[in-house]
C-alpha positions in Angstrom: 129.1 79.9 132.7 131.9 78.2 130.6 129.1 76.8 128.2 127.0 80.1 127.6 130.7 81.7 127.0 131.4 79.5 124.5 128.3 79.6 123.0 128.3 83.4 122.6 131.9 83.5 121.3 130.7 80.9 118.7 127.5 83.1 117.9 129.8 86.1 117.4 132.3 84.4 115.4 129.4 83.6 113.4 128.6 87.2 112.9 132.1 88.3 112.1 132.3 85.6 109.4 129.4 87.3 107.5 131.7 89.9 105.9 132.2 89.5 102.0 135.8 89.8 100.7 135.8 93.7 100.6 135.4 94.0 104.2 131.7 95.7 103.8 129.7 95.6 106.7 126.9 92.9 107.5 124.0 94.0 109.1 122.4 91.3 111.4 121.1 90.8 114.8 124.1 91.8 117.0 124.5 89.2 119.7 126.7 91.2 121.9 127.1 91.4 125.7 123.7 93.2 125.9 121.0 91.1 127.8 117.8 92.3 126.4 115.8 90.6 129.3 117.8 92.4 132.0 115.4 94.1 134.4 112.4 93.4 132.1 108.9 92.4 133.6 108.6 89.0 134.0 105.0 87.1 134.8 104.6 83.6 136.0 101.1 81.8 136.0 102.1 80.1 139.5 104.7 80.9 141.9 105.9 78.8 144.9 104.4 80.3 148.2 101.9 82.7 146.4 98.3 82.2 146.9 98.6 79.7 149.8 97.6 80.3 153.3 101.0 79.5 154.6 104.6 78.8 154.1 105.1 76.1 151.2 107.2 73.3 151.9 109.6 72.0 149.2 112.4 69.5 149.1 115.5 69.5 146.8 116.5 66.3 144.6 120.0 66.8 145.6 119.2 65.3 148.9 120.4 66.6 152.7 123.7 68.4 152.7 125.5 67.1 155.9 127.6 70.2 156.2 124.2 72.3 157.1 122.7 69.8 159.3 124.0 71.6 162.5 122.1 74.9 161.5 118.4 74.3 161.0 117.5 78.1 161.2 116.7 78.3 157.8 116.2 74.9 156.3 115.5 71.4 157.7 116.2 67.9 156.7 113.1 65.8 156.5 113.5 62.0 155.8 117.1 62.6 154.6 115.6 65.5 152.1 116.8 69.0 152.2 113.7 71.1 152.8 112.9 74.7 153.0 110.0 77.0 152.6 108.5 79.4 150.1 107.2 82.6 151.7 106.8 85.5 150.0 106.9 87.5 153.5 110.2 86.5 154.0 112.5 88.1 151.6 115.2 85.1 151.9 112.4 82.7 151.0 110.8 84.5 148.3 111.2 83.0 144.8 109.2 85.4 142.7 109.2 85.6 138.7 111.2 89.1 138.8 114.3 87.2 140.0 114.9 85.6 136.6 115.9 89.2 134.9 117.2 90.9 137.9 121.0 89.4 137.4 121.3 88.3 140.9 121.7 84.5 142.4 118.1 84.7 143.4 115.7 82.5 141.5 111.9 81.9 140.3 110.2 78.7 141.5 107.1 77.1 140.7 104.8 75.5 143.2 106.1 71.8 143.9 103.9 69.1 142.5 102.4 68.3 146.2 100.4 71.3 145.7 98.6 69.5 142.6 99.8 67.8 139.5 98.3 70.7 137.6 101.5 72.6 138.2 103.1 70.4 135.7 102.0 73.0 133.5 103.4 76.7 134.4 104.0 79.7 132.2 106.5 82.2 132.6 106.5 85.3 130.2 109.2 88.2 129.6 107.9 91.5 128.3 110.7 92.6 126.2 109.1 96.3 126.2 109.7 96.6 122.3 110.1 94.7 119.3 113.4 93.0 118.8 115.5 90.6 116.3 116.2 88.0 118.9 119.5 85.8 118.2 119.5 83.6 121.0 117.9 82.8 124.2 119.8 81.5 127.3 118.4 79.9 130.3 120.1 78.9 133.7 118.2 76.8 136.0 118.2 77.2 139.7 117.7 74.5 142.2 115.7 72.0 140.1 116.7 70.0 136.8 115.6 71.2 133.4 112.0 70.8 132.4 111.3 67.3 130.7 108.9 68.8 128.1 108.3 72.5 127.5 108.1 75.2 124.6 109.6 78.3 123.9 107.2 80.5 122.2 107.1 84.3 120.9 104.8 87.1 120.4 104.8 89.8 118.0 101.9 91.7 119.3 102.6 92.3 122.8 101.3 89.0 124.1 97.9 88.9 122.0 98.9 85.8 120.1 101.8 83.4 120.3 103.7 81.0 117.9 106.4 78.3 118.8 110.0 78.9 118.4 111.3 75.7 119.6 110.0 72.3 121.3 111.8 70.5 124.0 111.1 66.8 124.9 113.2 63.8 126.2 112.6 61.8 123.0 111.1 62.2 119.5 107.9 60.1 120.7 107.4 62.7 123.4 108.2 65.3 120.8 105.4 63.9 118.5 103.1 63.2 121.5 103.0 66.8 122.8 103.6 68.9 119.7 102.8 67.0 116.7 105.3 66.4 113.6 108.2 69.0 113.7 111.7 68.9 112.6 114.4 67.0 114.9 117.5 67.7 112.5 119.8 70.4 113.6 120.3 71.4 110.0 116.9 73.1 109.2 115.3 73.1 105.7 113.5 76.6 106.2 114.5 79.9 107.8 111.1 79.6 110.0 111.5 75.9 110.8 110.3 74.9 114.3 112.7 72.3 115.8 111.9 69.9 118.3 115.1 69.1 120.2 116.0 66.2 123.0 119.3 68.1 123.7 118.1 69.8 126.9 115.5 67.6 128.6 117.8 65.1 130.6 117.3 65.1 134.5 121.0 65.6 135.0 122.2 68.1 136.2 119.7 68.2 139.0 120.5 71.9 139.6 122.0 74.7 137.7 121.3 73.0 134.1 121.7 75.4 131.2 119.5 75.8 127.9 120.6 77.8 125.0 118.7 78.1 121.6 120.1 79.9 118.6 117.3 81.2 116.4 119.5 82.1 113.5 122.5 79.4 113.4 122.1 76.3 111.0 119.1 78.0 109.2 119.5 78.5 105.4 120.2 82.2 105.5 122.2 82.1 108.5 125.0 84.2 106.7 122.6 86.1 104.7 120.3 87.7 107.3 119.7 91.0 106.0 118.6 89.3 102.6 116.0 87.2 104.3 112.7 88.5 104.9 111.6 85.2 106.4 114.4 85.1 108.8 114.1 88.6 109.9 110.2 87.9 110.5 111.1 84.7 112.2 113.4 86.4 114.8 111.1 89.3 115.8 109.4 89.3 119.1 107.8 91.7 121.6 107.4 88.7 124.3 108.9 85.7 125.0 107.1 82.7 126.8 108.4 79.4 128.3 105.5 77.2 128.4 106.7 74.5 130.8 104.7 71.1 130.6 106.2 68.3 132.4 108.8 68.6 135.2 112.0 66.1 135.1 111.6 62.9 137.4 114.0 60.6 138.5 113.5 57.0 137.2 110.8 55.0 139.1 109.1 58.2 140.6 106.2 58.5 138.2 104.0 56.0 140.2 104.6 57.8 143.2 104.0 61.0 141.8 100.5 59.9 140.4 99.7 58.4 143.5 100.3 62.0 144.9 102.9 60.9 147.5 103.9 64.1 149.1 107.3 62.9 149.9 107.9 62.6 146.3 105.9 65.3 144.9 107.3 68.0 147.1 110.5 67.5 145.3 109.4 68.2 141.7 108.9 72.0 140.6 110.6 74.3 138.1 113.2 76.6 139.3 114.8 79.2 136.9 117.7 81.5 137.9 118.2 83.6 134.9 117.2 84.3 131.3 119.3 85.9 128.8 118.2 87.4 125.5 120.7 88.1 122.8 119.7 90.1 119.8 119.2 93.9 118.7 116.7 96.3 118.0 114.6 96.4 114.7 116.7 98.9 113.0 116.5 97.6 109.4 120.3 97.4 109.0 120.7 101.2 109.7 122.2 100.9 113.1 125.2 99.5 115.0 124.0 100.1 118.3 120.5 100.4 120.1 121.6 102.0 123.4 119.8 105.3 123.4 117.1 105.7 126.1 113.4 106.1 125.4 112.2 109.1 127.1 108.8 107.6 127.3 109.6 104.2 128.5 112.9 103.6 130.5 112.8 99.9 129.6 113.0 100.5 125.7 116.1 101.4 123.7 116.2 103.4 120.5 118.1 102.6 117.5 121.5 104.9 117.0 120.5 105.3 113.3 123.0 105.7 110.8 122.9 106.2 106.9 120.7 109.3 107.3 117.6 107.3 108.6 115.3 108.3 111.3 112.5 106.7 113.4 112.5 104.4 116.4 113.4 101.6 113.7 115.5 103.7 111.5 112.5 103.0 108.9 112.4 106.4 107.2 114.7 108.9 105.6 115.6 111.8 107.6 114.8 115.2 106.0 116.2 116.4 103.7 117.5 113.1 102.5 114.5 112.1 100.5 116.0 111.9 97.2 115.1 108.3 97.0 112.7 106.0 98.8 113.7 104.7 102.1 115.0 100.9 101.9 116.5 98.5 104.6 120.0 97.9 104.3 121.2 95.0 102.4 124.5 92.4 102.9 126.3 94.5 100.4 124.8 97.9 100.3 123.8 100.2 103.3 121.0 101.8 101.1 121.9 105.1 102.4 119.2 107.8 102.4 120.5 110.6 100.0 120.1 114.3 100.2 118.0 116.1 97.5 120.1 117.4 94.7 119.7 121.0 95.0 123.1 122.1 93.8 123.5 123.9 97.6 120.8 126.3 96.7 118.1 124.9 99.0 117.5 122.9 101.9 114.1 121.9 101.4 112.4 119.2 99.1 109.9 116.8 98.7 109.6 113.3 97.3 107.4 112.9 94.1 106.8 109.4 92.9 105.8 110.7 89.4 109.1 112.3 88.9 111.1 109.3 90.1 109.1 107.4 87.5 109.8 109.8 84.8 113.6 110.0 85.8 113.5 113.6 85.8 115.4 114.3 89.1 119.3 114.5 89.1 120.8 112.6 92.3 124.2 113.8 93.9 125.9 111.2 91.8 125.0 112.6 88.4 122.4 110.1 87.9 118.6 110.6 86.9 117.3 108.5 89.8 114.9 109.3 92.6 112.0 111.7 93.0 113.8 114.7 94.9 112.2 118.2 94.1 113.7 121.1 95.5 111.6 124.2 97.0 112.6 127.7 97.9 115.6 127.7 95.7 118.1 130.5 96.9 121.0 132.5 95.2 119.0 133.7 92.6 118.3 130.0 91.2 115.1 128.3 90.2 114.1 125.0 88.3 111.2 123.0 89.0 113.4 120.1 90.4 117.0 120.5 91.3 117.6 124.4 91.4 119.6 123.8 88.1 119.3 127.1 86.5 119.4 130.8 87.1 116.0 132.7 87.7 114.8 135.0 85.1 116.8 138.4 84.9 120.1 136.3 86.0 122.5 134.3 84.0 124.8 131.3 84.5 128.3 132.9 84.7 130.8 131.4 82.6 133.7 129.1 84.3 131.6 129.0 87.7 129.9 125.7 88.8 126.2 125.6 89.0 126.6 124.7 92.8 128.6 128.0 93.6 126.6 130.7 95.5 127.6 133.3 93.0 126.9 131.0 90.0 124.1 133.3 88.8 124.8 137.1 87.8 122.1 139.7 87.2 121.5 140.4 83.7 122.3 144.2 82.5 119.6 144.5 80.3 117.0 147.4 79.6 113.6 146.0 79.9 112.1 148.3 77.3 114.2 146.8 74.7 114.7 143.3 75.9 112.7 140.6 77.8 114.9 141.0 81.1 116.5 137.8 80.6 119.8 137.1 78.8 121.9 134.1 77.8 123.7 131.9 80.2 127.9 132.3 79.8 127.8 135.5 77.9 125.1 137.4 79.6 124.1 138.8 76.0 120.2 140.2 76.5 117.3 138.3 75.0 115.8 141.1 72.7 112.3 141.9 72.2 111.1 140.8 68.7 111.7 144.4 67.3 115.1 145.1 68.6 118.5 143.5 68.2 122.3 143.9 68.8 124.5 143.0 72.1 122.5 145.5 74.3 119.2 145.5 72.1 119.6 149.1 71.0 119.0 148.8 67.1 115.8 147.7 65.3 115.8 144.4 64.2 115.3 143.0 60.6 111.8 143.8 59.5 111.5 147.0 61.8 112.5 150.5 61.5 112.5 153.8 63.3 114.7 153.1 66.6 113.8 153.6 69.4 109.9 152.8 68.5 111.3 150.3 65.9 107.7 150.0 63.9 107.3 147.2 61.5 108.1 147.7 58.2 105.1 148.1 55.7 107.3 146.6 52.6 105.4 144.2 50.4 107.1 141.0 50.9 107.3 140.0 47.1 108.5 143.4 45.9 111.2 144.2 48.6 114.7 143.4 48.2 115.8 141.1 51.1 112.3 141.4 52.6 113.2 144.1 54.8 113.1 148.1 54.9 115.9 150.4 55.9 116.1 150.3 59.7 116.7 154.1 59.7 113.9 155.5 57.9 111.6 152.6 56.8 112.4 153.0 53.2 111.8 149.7 51.2 114.4 148.9 48.9 112.3 147.7 45.7 113.1 145.3 43.4 113.6 146.6 39.8 110.0 145.3 38.7 108.4 147.0 41.6 107.8 150.4 42.7 106.2 152.6 45.3 107.4 153.7 49.2 106.1 150.1 50.1 107.2 148.3 46.8 103.4 147.4 46.6 103.0 148.2 42.8 104.4 147.4 39.4 107.3 149.5 37.9 106.9 151.1 34.6 107.0 148.6 32.0 105.8 145.7 34.3 102.3 144.6 34.6 99.9 142.3 36.5 100.7 143.0 40.3 101.8 141.3 42.4 103.8 139.2 39.8 104.8 142.4 37.9 106.0 140.7 34.8 106.7 142.2 31.2 
């Protein structure tokens, strides 16, 4: 296990290094100790001992073990080969696909080629039970060598369609023969480049070999995962498939295999003890953990959402944190969902794209950004967007912040003489047009006869200051005008309304 331990530590160091100089968090797939394949459903297209009428004989490439030859109760030595049977009716001889993810020392095993050369090609598929960002896949072989030619594939639609993640063969010519032209360099040119590698196709070790695949390291955006849509899409998977295409053989055995020599072909098969998958739920950078059980599916884990986000994938803003549109976290910004700015006078709001475009809504930082529109304003406030003013009949008290519960005080105004509204800060009543004064209890200019305050009947051309006496309605005429309403020329003046000498 030393190799995988070093590999995981290296991967974790890559994650840890992805922090800027200010220490801000980087939201990338978390390749922690959680194995996302553990306990998940595994299906094999063929398994040793299954769909045959009797136990199926196989022999190991490592040969007989002299220490065991004295006890032949559960094995036998045939022609110097250590052999055993696959028998699904005997628990100790069962090698079903589920053992790949059960965390035990048991293993899955394919039919030996003695059953037929078509068993060179076997698929092993893991259902992850949910969509994940996969950071790495680690495979441990059982009692066989690693495959000579195989493909690691993924599905994003629960197994309906498949695309390759990586190809494996023992030479570049074999890569090209089986898979076509793909990249062979470990330093990849694109975030979604498919690599064909020769690193893991050697016949040795004959048992217990390891295969580890990083889907992020050595890619252009490896240290900027959250900024790369391509890399994020590249790592998504609901299912993982190993498409095994050619068993590994010892030198000189190909002819015997082709001739179907059972003493040879019974020794060639695939055997996988375990598959580990490292990565994270798809939480869009808004969760550091994904450990919450899904009540609808015990195999599925849900994001522990942060930054006021909600949803299985933290892909929406929680209510009422809807001042701005939801956005995924970025390398240097959490893009936290913000509460609507209702000045503490409402807990309900909705998002309006039109308001956002017009920059009409004030956010909690004092900027006109976002489209939050508050509803059901309380504490005698109103305002079509931010509960930002006192409702009619109340005024904003001096020296009290608008976000205080007692910011708005009731106007002390008689609605007979005023509109019922009053000025902010002072509480001065807003008089009806015919009234004036601090409490609207006298006639305004142009009116007379409080409390009825009728309009003056004075002729505008002939009246001094263009108003009448508020108490009696007498019009103060200019010297060249006369009459109760100053609507005629005074003696010695002619030609009304000019009234000239």
